[in-house]
C-alpha positions in Angstrom: -32.2 87.8 -194.1 -35.7 86.8 -194.4 -37.4 84.5 -192.1 -38.2 81.1 -193.7 -39.6 77.6 -192.7 -36.4 76.0 -192.5 -35.8 77.3 -189.1 -37.8 74.3 -187.4 -35.7 72.1 -189.4 -32.4 73.5 -187.9 -33.9 73.6 -184.5 -34.7 69.8 -184.8 -31.2 69.1 -185.8 -30.0 70.9 -182.7 -31.9 68.9 -180.6 -30.9 65.6 -182.2 -27.5 66.7 -181.9 -27.4 67.0 -178.4 -30.1 64.7 -177.0 -29.9 61.7 -179.2 -26.5 60.5 -177.9 -27.4 60.9 -174.3 -30.7 59.0 -174.8 -29.9 56.1 -176.8 -26.2 55.7 -177.5 -24.9 55.6 -173.9 -26.1 52.0 -172.9 -24.8 50.3 -175.9 -21.2 52.0 -176.0 -20.5 53.1 -172.3 -16.8 53.3 -172.7 -16.7 56.1 -175.5 -17.0 59.8 -174.7 -20.1 61.8 -175.5 -18.6 62.9 -178.9 -17.0 59.7 -179.9 -20.5 57.9 -179.6 -22.1 60.6 -181.8 -19.4 60.9 -184.2 -19.7 57.3 -185.1 -23.4 57.9 -186.1 -22.8 61.1 -188.2 -21.5 61.4 -191.5 -20.8 64.8 -193.1 -19.7 65.9 -196.6 -19.8 68.9 -198.6 -19.4 70.0 -202.2 -17.9 73.4 -203.4 -18.4 74.2 -207.0 -17.8 77.2 -209.1 -19.0 78.0 -212.8 -18.7 80.9 -215.2 -20.4 81.6 -218.1 -19.6 84.2 -220.8 -22.1 84.8 -223.6 -21.0 84.7 -227.1 -23.9 86.5 -228.3 -26.4 89.0 -226.8 -25.6 88.4 -222.9 -21.8 88.9 -222.3 -21.9 88.1 -218.7 -24.2 85.5 -217.8 -23.0 84.1 -214.5 -20.0 83.8 -212.1 -21.4 81.6 -209.4 -20.0 79.9 -206.4 -22.0 77.1 -204.6 -21.3 75.6 -201.3 -23.6 72.5 -200.6 -23.3 70.9 -197.2 -24.7 67.5 -196.4 -25.2 65.6 -193.0 -26.3 62.2 -192.4 -27.4 61.0 -189.0 -28.1 57.5 -187.6 -31.1 58.1 -185.4 -32.9 55.9 -182.4 -35.3 53.3 -183.6 -33.3 52.6 -186.8 -34.0 56.2 -188.4 -31.9 57.9 -191.0 -32.0 61.6 -191.3 -30.5 63.3 -194.3 -30.0 67.2 -194.6 -28.5 69.0 -197.6 -28.1 72.6 -197.7 -27.0 75.0 -200.4 -25.2 78.4 -200.4 -25.0 80.2 -203.5 -23.7 83.5 -204.4 -23.6 85.2 -207.9 -21.1 88.1 -208.9 -22.7 89.2 -212.2 -26.3 88.8 -211.0 -27.4 88.4 -214.8 -29.6 85.4 -214.5 -31.7 86.8 -212.0 -31.4 90.5 -212.5 -34.7 91.9 -211.0 -36.3 91.5 -207.7 -36.9 87.6 -207.1 -40.7 87.4 -205.7 -40.8 83.4 -205.7 -44.3 83.4 -206.3 -44.4 80.0 -207.7 -42.8 78.6 -204.5 -44.4 77.9 -201.4 -43.2 79.8 -198.3 -41.8 76.6 -196.7 -39.5 76.2 -199.7 -38.4 79.7 -200.6 -34.8 80.7 -200.7 -33.7 83.2 -198.0 -31.6 85.9 -199.6 -28.7 88.1 -198.2 -28.6 91.2 -200.5 -29.4 90.6 -204.2 -26.8 87.9 -205.1 -26.2 85.5 -202.2 -29.3 82.8 -201.3 -29.7 80.2 -198.8 -31.7 76.9 -199.2 -32.6 73.9 -197.5 -32.3 71.8 -200.5 -33.5 68.3 -198.8 -34.6 67.2 -195.3 -36.1 63.8 -194.9 -36.1 60.9 -192.5 -35.9 57.5 -193.7 -37.6 54.5 -191.8 -38.6 50.9 -192.3 -41.8 49.6 -190.8 -42.3 45.8 -191.6 -41.5 45.6 -195.1 -42.4 49.3 -195.8 -39.5 51.6 -196.5 -40.9 55.3 -195.7 -39.3 58.5 -196.5 -40.7 61.7 -194.8 -39.6 65.3 -195.4 -38.2 67.6 -198.3 -37.1 65.2 -201.0 -36.6 64.5 -204.7 -38.8 61.8 -206.2 -37.6 60.9 -209.6 -39.6 59.2 -212.2 -38.8 58.1 -215.9 -35.9 57.2 -217.9 -35.4 60.3 -220.1 -32.4 62.7 -220.6 -32.6 66.2 -221.4 -36.2 66.4 -221.7 -39.0 64.8 -219.5 -42.0 63.0 -220.2 -42.7 61.2 -216.5 -40.6 63.1 -214.2 -43.1 65.5 -213.3 -43.4 64.9 -209.5 -40.9 67.4 -208.6 -41.2 71.0 -210.4 -38.0 72.5 -212.1 -36.2 75.8 -211.7 -35.7 77.3 -215.2 -33.3 80.2 -214.3 -30.8 78.5 -216.9 -33.6 76.7 -218.8 -32.6 73.1 -219.1 -28.8 73.6 -219.2 -28.3 72.8 -215.5 -28.4 69.3 -214.0 -31.8 67.9 -213.1 -30.5 67.4 -209.6 -29.5 70.8 -209.1 -32.5 72.3 -211.1 -35.3 70.1 -209.8 -37.1 71.6 -206.6 -37.5 69.0 -203.7 -40.8 69.0 -202.1 -42.0 68.3 -198.6 -43.7 64.9 -199.2 -44.4 61.3 -197.8 -43.1 58.6 -199.8 -43.6 54.9 -199.0 -42.5 51.9 -201.0 -44.3 48.6 -200.0 -43.2 45.2 -201.4 -46.1 43.0 -202.4 -45.0 39.8 -204.0 -43.0 40.4 -206.9 -44.2 44.2 -207.1 -43.2 47.2 -205.4 -46.0 49.4 -204.7 -45.0 53.4 -204.3 -47.4 55.9 -202.8 -46.7 59.6 -202.7 -48.5 62.5 -201.0 -47.2 65.9 -201.6 -49.3 68.7 -199.6 -46.7 71.4 -200.6 -47.9 73.7 -203.5 -44.8 74.7 -205.2 -44.5 74.8 -208.9 -42.0 75.7 -211.8 -39.8 78.5 -211.0 -40.2 80.4 -214.2 -37.6 83.5 -215.2 -38.8 87.1 -214.8 -39.4 88.8 -218.3 -36.1 90.7 -218.1 -33.8 87.3 -217.4 -32.0 86.1 -220.1 -33.8 82.6 -220.2 -37.3 84.0 -219.9 -39.7 82.2 -222.2 -40.7 84.3 -225.3 -41.6 81.8 -227.8 -45.5 82.1 -228.8 -46.5 78.6 -227.5 -45.6 79.9 -223.8 -46.2 83.7 -224.1 -49.2 85.4 -225.9 -48.4 88.2 -228.3 -51.2 90.9 -227.9 -52.4 93.1 -230.9 -50.9 96.4 -231.4 -52.2 99.2 -229.3 -54.1 96.9 -227.0 -53.5 97.6 -223.4 -52.6 94.2 -221.3 -53.6 93.8 -217.6 -51.8 90.8 -216.0 -53.6 89.7 -212.7 -51.7 87.8 -210.0 -51.5 84.0 -210.4 -54.2 82.3 -208.9 -52.5 79.6 -206.7 -53.9 76.6 -205.1 -53.9 77.1 -201.1 -55.8 74.2 -199.5 -53.4 71.8 -197.5 -55.3 68.8 -198.3 -57.5 68.9 -201.2 -55.0 70.9 -203.3 -52.3 68.2 -202.6 -50.7 66.1 -205.2 -51.0 62.0 -205.1 -49.0 59.6 -207.0 -48.8 55.8 -207.4 -46.4 53.6 -209.1 -45.9 49.8 -209.5 -42.6 48.4 -210.3 -41.5 45.2 -211.2 -38.8 43.0 -212.9 -40.4 40.5 -215.6 -38.3 38.6 -218.0 -35.2 40.8 -218.1 -37.7 43.8 -218.3 -37.6 46.5 -215.6 -41.4 47.8 -215.7 -43.2 50.7 -214.1 -46.7 51.9 -214.2 -47.1 55.3 -213.0 -50.2 57.5 -212.0 -50.0 61.2 -210.7 -53.0 63.5 -209.8 -51.4 67.0 -209.7 -51.4 70.6 -210.7 -49.6 71.2 -214.0 -46.4 73.1 -213.0 -47.0 76.1 -215.6 -50.1 78.3 -214.9 -52.6 78.6 -217.9 -52.9 82.1 -219.2 -56.7 82.8 -219.5 -57.4 86.0 -221.5 -60.3 88.1 -221.7 -60.9 90.9 -224.0 -63.0 93.9 -223.1 -63.5 97.4 -223.7 -62.4 100.1 -221.3 -63.0 103.9 -221.7 -63.6 103.1 -225.6 -60.3 101.3 -225.8 -59.8 97.4 -225.9 -58.1 95.9 -223.1 -56.7 92.3 -222.6 -57.0 90.9 -219.1 -54.7 87.9 -218.4 -55.6 85.7 -215.4 -52.8 83.0 -214.7 -54.2 80.1 -213.0 -52.8 76.5 -212.2 -55.0 73.8 -213.4 -55.2 70.0 -212.5 -54.3 67.1 -214.5 -54.1 63.3 -214.5 -51.1 61.8 -215.7 -50.9 57.9 -216.5 -47.9 56.3 -218.0 -45.1 53.7 -217.5 -41.6 52.8 -218.1 -39.6 50.0 -219.7 -35.8 49.1 -219.9 -33.9 46.0 -221.0 -30.3 45.4 -221.9 -29.4 43.1 -224.9 -25.9 42.7 -224.5 -24.0 46.1 -225.1 -27.2 47.7 -226.2 -29.8 48.9 -223.7 -33.4 49.9 -224.9 -35.5 51.9 -222.6 -38.7 54.3 -222.9 -41.5 55.9 -221.3 -45.2 56.7 -222.1 -47.5 59.5 -220.5 -51.0 60.5 -221.2 -52.2 63.5 -219.7 -55.7 64.6 -219.2 -57.2 68.2 -219.4 -53.9 70.1 -220.5 -54.4 73.7 -222.0 -52.4 75.4 -224.8 -52.3 78.9 -226.3 -54.6 79.8 -229.2 -55.2 82.7 -231.5 -58.9 82.8 -231.0 -59.1 85.1 -228.1 -62.7 86.3 -228.5 -64.1 82.8 -228.5 -61.9 80.5 -226.2 -60.4 82.9 -223.6 -57.0 82.4 -225.5 -56.7 78.6 -224.6 -57.7 75.2 -225.8 -58.2 72.4 -223.4 -57.3 68.8 -224.8 -55.5 65.7 -223.8 -52.0 64.9 -224.6 -50.0 61.7 -225.2 -46.1 61.9 -225.0 -43.2 59.2 -225.2 -39.5 58.7 -225.4 -37.8 55.8 -227.0 -34.1 55.7 -226.1 -31.2 53.5 -227.2 -27.6 53.4 -225.2 -24.6 51.5 -226.6 -21.7 50.6 -225.1 -20.1 48.4 -227.8 -16.9 50.7 -228.2 -14.5 50.6 -225.3 -14.7 53.5 -223.1 -17.4 55.0 -225.3 -21.1 55.7 -224.6 -23.6 56.2 -227.4 -27.4 57.4 -226.7 -30.0 58.3 -229.0 -33.5 59.4 -227.9 -36.7 60.2 -230.0 -39.4 62.5 -228.2 -42.8 62.9 -229.5 -45.7 64.9 -227.9 -49.2 64.4 -229.3 -52.6 66.6 -228.7 -55.4 64.4 -229.1 -57.7 67.2 -230.4 -56.8 69.7 -233.0 -58.1 72.7 -231.8 -58.9 75.9 -234.1 -55.9 78.0 -234.1 -54.1 76.5 -231.7 -50.2 77.9 -231.6 -48.4 74.8 -230.9 -48.1 71.9 -233.7 -50.4 69.0 -233.1 -47.4 66.5 -233.1 -44.1 67.9 -231.6 -40.9 65.9 -232.2 -37.5 66.3 -230.6 -34.4 64.1 -230.9 -31.2 64.0 -228.8 -27.9 62.4 -229.6 -25.3 62.0 -226.8 -21.6 60.4 -227.3 -19.1 60.4 -224.6 -15.8 58.9 -224.4 -13.1 58.7 -221.7 -9.3 58.8 -221.8 -6.0 58.2 -219.7 -7.8 55.8 -217.1 -11.0 57.8 -217.1 -9.4 61.0 -216.1 -10.5 62.7 -219.3 -14.1 62.8 -220.7 -15.2 64.5 -223.7 -18.9 64.3 -224.7 -21.5 66.2 -227.1 -25.1 66.6 -226.6 -27.3 67.4 -229.5 -31.0 68.2 -229.1 -33.0 69.0 -232.1 -36.6 69.8 -232.7 -38.1 69.0 -236.0 -41.0 71.4 -236.2 -39.3 74.5 -235.8 -35.7 73.3 -236.9 -34.2 74.7 -234.0 -31.7 73.2 -231.2 -29.1 73.0 -228.9 -25.5 71.7 -229.2 -23.3 71.2 -226.0 -19.7 69.9 -226.6 -17.8 69.5 -223.2 -14.6 68.3 -222.0 -13.8 67.5 -218.1 -10.8 66.5 -216.4 -10.4 64.8 -212.9 -7.6 66.7 -211.6 -7.7 64.6 -208.2 -10.2 61.8 -206.9 -12.3 64.8 -205.5 -11.6 67.5 -207.8 -13.0 68.0 -211.2 -12.5 70.8 -213.8 -14.6 71.3 -216.9 -15.1 73.6 -220.1 -17.9 73.7 -222.5 -20.2 75.4 -224.9 -23.8 75.8 -225.1 -24.9 76.7 -228.8 -28.5 77.5 -229.5 -29.7 77.9 -233.0 -33.2 78.4 -235.0 -36.3 80.1 -235.2 -37.3 82.4 -232.1 -40.8 80.6 -232.3 -39.0 77.3 -231.2 -38.3 75.8 -227.6 -34.7 76.2 -228.2 -34.5 78.9 -230.9 -35.9 81.4 -228.5 -32.5 81.7 -226.7 -30.5 82.0 -230.1 -28.7 85.0 -228.7 -27.6 83.1 -225.4 -24.8 81.0 -226.6 -22.1 80.7 -224.0 -18.6 79.5 -222.9 -18.8 77.7 -219.5 -15.9 77.0 -217.2 -16.3 75.2 -213.9 -14.9 73.4 -211.0 -16.1 70.9 -208.5 -14.3 70.0 -205.3 -15.7 67.3 -202.9 -15.0 67.9 -199.5 
């Protein structure tokens, strides 16, 4: 198994496990044994999940996955709390990641370790929580969630995402935790959140041979016929401090409204594909240089409940974004412009045991650059209905995502059954449709049936 940065964390756990009870707990509980004192300050749990997906279209066997996720919470001296979450995942079909996994987008301190080609180990989260005065501090590998949108993201860009299953996986599972410093400081009626992320990890994008590799023109340039293409290695940021991400958020409650104001200085998590046309030995050649570029994100969120109706939304303005164009000789195949995005959502609980949600997403490019591949205004909507039966043991739901520019979308009906209080079964269908130029339509051949089981231990 490959060596990885998680070993120091495991060593740290080992030291705490044996020394912390001796140093701090013996004095306050002298009558209890060594393991008894320690056991009162440790809480262990685990989740065992299995899911199988059979393709209806091109990819007949997509996955047969078993995942074991242990979690450990320990009360440490000085009022500190340690949380460690691991994940062991094995795949029988080996279709989602059918080629050698390079993990070039992921920092060495967060990469998975593999046993063979189908089993990987990962330290998902590892952080210490502390209260210093009125400041709540979280140090370590963690998820930092901004935004209130479901299905698609506007402000939830602090952590990158694993796209091995596009957006079909739960965000909690597909979001890549990062090593970070996260401080929340109450100031009068406002909470100030300060974030520092020194780790350079970005979206984990599928390899070209994978079923969910991005192929739409807005993500992947199409070279002219009979033109050779040379793709260089990705130019990654590498300085510990100057290439860090920094974030600030102000949150408050005002006249029934939950409000936040957000700022994130970060590298955008998809590399820009700069292209250069040249003549080599009398023949044209395109050299592609992928490079991560900085961006400033300014935005905010709002939500309020009006009886059985909740109104929520988020806004985000990004500076210095890059989009592919068809004008290669002039602009290196990309256009630089700012971008404004928002989501407006309505959640309704007016029918017993039923939940309805409608969202409108729009993304607007501030400058209409010549021959830019994406539309200047991109519009998506989502519709979600959930209904529970038999004392909440059965749940049925349908999620529908629709893009209005390309006419493509995704429909996800699902039914789940709570067999026991800690055991849940589910079955569903993921159906893509539309043009292969669209965000969803590019996966039109990936329709699938999904069966799953979750067991809390």
